[in-house]
C-alpha positions as CSV (number, residue, x, y, z in Angstrom):
1,M,13.0,-11.8,-20.7
2,G,9.5,-10.6,-20.4
3,R,9.4,-9.7,-24.1
4,I,10.7,-13.2,-25.1
5,L,8.2,-14.9,-22.8
6,A,5.4,-12.8,-24.1
7,A,6.2,-13.7,-27.7
8,A,6.4,-17.4,-26.8
9,S,3.2,-17.3,-24.8
10,H,1.3,-15.6,-27.6
11,S,2.6,-18.1,-30.1
12,V,1.2,-21.1,-28.1
13,G,-2.1,-19.3,-27.4
14,L,-1.7,-18.6,-23.7
15,T,-4.1,-15.9,-22.3
16,P,-2.8,-13.0,-20.2
17,N,-4.5,-14.5,-17.1
18,Q,-2.7,-17.8,-17.7
19,V,0.6,-16.0,-17.9
20,S,-0.3,-14.2,-14.6
21,L,-0.9,-17.7,-13.0
22,I,2.4,-19.0,-14.3
23,S,4.1,-15.9,-12.8
24,A,2.4,-16.5,-9.4
25,G,3.4,-20.2,-9.5
26,F,7.1,-19.3,-9.7
27,T,6.9,-16.4,-7.3
28,F,5.0,-18.1,-4.5
29,T,7.0,-21.3,-4.7
30,G,10.1,-19.2,-4.1
31,I,8.4,-17.3,-1.2
32,A,7.3,-20.6,0.4
33,L,10.8,-22.0,0.3
34,L,12.1,-19.1,2.3
35,A,9.7,-20.0,5.2
36,L,9.8,-23.8,4.9
37,V,13.4,-24.9,4.0
38,P,16.5,-24.3,6.1
39,A,18.6,-21.4,4.8
40,S,21.6,-22.1,2.6
41,L,23.4,-20.5,-0.3
42,V,22.1,-23.1,-2.7
43,L,18.5,-22.3,-1.6
44,G,19.2,-18.6,-2.0
45,V,20.2,-19.1,-5.6
46,V,17.1,-21.2,-6.2
47,V,14.8,-18.6,-4.6
48,W,16.4,-15.9,-6.6
49,L,15.8,-17.8,-9.9
50,L,12.2,-18.5,-9.0
51,L,11.5,-14.9,-8.0
52,A,13.3,-13.6,-11.1
53,L,11.3,-16.0,-13.4
54,G,8.1,-14.9,-11.7
55,Y,9.1,-11.3,-12.2
56,A,9.8,-12.0,-15.9
57,W,6.5,-13.7,-16.4
58,D,4.7,-10.9,-14.5
59,S,6.1,-8.4,-17.1
60,A,4.9,-10.6,-19.9
61,D,1.2,-10.7,-19.1
62,G,0.5,-7.1,-20.1
63,Q,2.5,-7.6,-23.3
64,V,0.5,-10.7,-24.1
65,A,-2.7,-8.6,-23.6
66,R,-1.5,-5.9,-26.0
67,L,-0.6,-8.6,-28.6
68,R,-4.1,-9.9,-28.3
69,G,-5.6,-6.4,-28.9
70,G,-5.8,-5.1,-25.3
71,G,-6.4,-6.4,-21.8
72,S,-9.5,-6.6,-19.6
73,L,-10.4,-5.1,-16.3
74,A,-10.5,-8.6,-14.8
75,G,-7.0,-9.3,-16.0
76,E,-5.7,-6.0,-14.5
77,W,-7.5,-6.7,-11.2
78,L,-5.9,-10.2,-11.1
79,D,-2.4,-8.8,-11.8
80,H,-2.7,-6.2,-9.0
81,I,-4.0,-8.8,-6.6
82,F,-1.0,-11.1,-7.3
83,D,1.4,-8.1,-7.0
84,S,0.0,-7.0,-3.6
85,A,0.1,-10.5,-2.2
86,K,3.6,-11.0,-3.5
87,L,5.0,-7.8,-1.9
88,V,3.7,-8.5,1.6
89,S,4.2,-12.2,1.7
90,L,7.8,-12.0,0.5
91,H,8.8,-10.0,3.6
92,V,6.6,-12.0,5.9
93,A,8.4,-15.2,4.6
94,V,11.7,-13.5,5.3
95,A,10.6,-12.9,8.9
96,I,9.4,-16.5,9.3
97,G,12.6,-18.0,7.7
98,A,14.8,-15.7,9.8
99,Y,13.0,-16.7,13.0
100,R,13.2,-20.4,12.1
101,F,16.7,-20.8,10.5
102,F,18.9,-17.7,11.3
103,D,21.1,-17.4,14.3
104,L,20.2,-13.8,15.0
105,P,21.9,-11.9,17.8
106,D,18.6,-10.3,18.8
107,A,15.0,-11.0,18.0
108,L,14.6,-7.3,17.2
109,W,16.1,-8.0,13.8
110,L,12.8,-9.6,12.9
111,L,11.3,-6.1,12.9
112,V,13.3,-5.4,9.7
113,P,11.3,-7.7,7.4
114,L,8.0,-6.8,9.2
115,G,8.8,-3.1,8.7
116,F,9.8,-3.8,5.1
117,A,6.4,-5.4,4.6
118,I,4.6,-2.3,5.8
119,V,6.7,0.0,3.6
120,S,6.2,-2.0,0.4
121,T,2.5,-2.4,1.0
122,V,2.0,1.3,1.6
123,T,4.1,2.2,-1.4
124,F,2.2,-0.1,-3.7
125,F,-1.2,1.1,-2.4
126,G,-0.1,4.7,-2.8
127,M,0.8,4.2,-6.4
128,I,-2.5,2.4,-7.2
129,L,-4.4,5.1,-5.3
130,N,-2.5,7.9,-7.2
131,D,-3.6,6.4,-10.5
132,L,-7.2,5.9,-9.3
133,L,-7.6,9.5,-8.0
134,R,-5.8,11.1,-11.0
135,G,-8.0,9.1,-13.3
136,K,-11.1,10.5,-11.6
137,R,-9.8,14.0,-12.4
138,G,-9.0,13.1,-16.0
139,V,-5.2,13.3,-15.5
140,A,-3.2,10.8,-17.6
141,Q,-0.6,8.7,-15.8
142,A,2.1,9.8,-18.3
143,A,1.5,13.4,-17.3
144,E,2.7,12.5,-13.7
145,S,5.6,10.3,-14.6
146,G,8.3,13.0,-14.1
147,G,10.4,11.6,-17.0
148,S,13.4,9.3,-16.7
149,S,17.2,9.5,-16.7
150,P,20.2,7.3,-16.0
151,L,20.7,9.0,-12.6
152,R,17.0,8.6,-11.8
153,S,17.2,4.9,-12.6
154,L,20.3,4.4,-10.5
155,L,18.7,6.1,-7.5
156,G,15.7,3.9,-7.9
157,L,17.7,0.6,-7.8
158,P,17.3,0.0,-4.1
159,M,13.5,0.1,-4.6
160,D,13.5,-2.2,-7.6
161,Y,11.9,-5.6,-7.0
162,G,14.5,-7.2,-9.3
163,V,17.2,-6.0,-6.9
164,W,15.3,-7.4,-3.9
165,C,15.2,-10.8,-5.7
166,L,19.0,-10.7,-6.3
167,A,19.6,-10.1,-2.6
168,F,18.4,-13.6,-1.8
169,V,21.6,-15.1,-3.3
170,L,23.0,-14.2,0.2
171,W,20.2,-16.1,2.0
172,G,22.6,-18.7,3.4
173,A,25.1,-16.1,4.6
174,T,23.1,-14.6,7.5
175,P,25.2,-11.5,8.4
176,W,25.6,-10.4,4.8
177,F,22.0,-11.0,3.9
178,M,20.7,-9.1,6.9
179,L,23.1,-6.2,6.1
180,V,22.0,-5.9,2.5
181,Y,18.4,-6.6,3.2
182,S,18.3,-4.0,6.0
183,L,19.9,-1.4,3.8
184,L,17.3,-2.1,1.1
185,A,14.6,-1.7,3.8
186,L,16.0,1.7,4.9
187,A,16.3,2.9,1.3
188,A,12.7,1.8,0.6
189,A,11.5,3.6,3.8
190,A,13.3,6.8,2.9
191,H,11.9,6.7,-0.6
192,L,8.4,6.2,0.7
193,C,8.7,9.2,3.0
194,I,9.8,11.4,0.2
195,A,7.2,10.0,-2.2
196,L,4.4,10.5,0.3
197,A,5.2,14.2,0.6
198,V,5.3,14.6,-3.2
199,W,2.2,12.6,-3.7
200,F,0.3,14.6,-1.1
201,G,1.3,17.8,-2.7
202,K,0.1,16.7,-6.1
203,M,-3.2,15.5,-4.6
204,K,-3.7,18.9,-3.0
205,A,-3.0,20.6,-6.3
206,L,-5.5,18.4,-8.1
207,G,-8.1,19.0,-5.4
């Protein structure tokens, strides 16, 4: 979808920053609905579609930049700011929506989205910091990618933002949503623990 949106955006003359703003509009509308509107299955589908469209537009801004001959530092900065705001506010909105509209057996369940917010924020910052520090040592990002495989892709699904978006189709079915969302949070936390150990080892080697 991002490829199609990028081609359409380029054909009508949209800039990468305008595409980023469109992405943010879809994404943050969906996030706001989680916190402001009573939970239901219909709302869950709407939120999923808004988040998915925001994700597709987010993947299009860099492609538009390449079609125009390359992006700018300001555009990259803006994209990262929106991404960081999206990652933390999504889980905070889940906490607010769960507090307001879910019939939870215990308030301790609210720690799940708050913990998820911490995990996703540290993961995102770690990836950005890795690129920054490797760049200072002249190490290309591609040199640290570790390759790809179908198994690697499958193992990475619980950490994929697109999968997080899809989980919201269960927003109106509280027990099922909390089960799936909690499993995703646990997977993300486990992934972060492993990644931190690997990243720290690579930073020691570079240092």
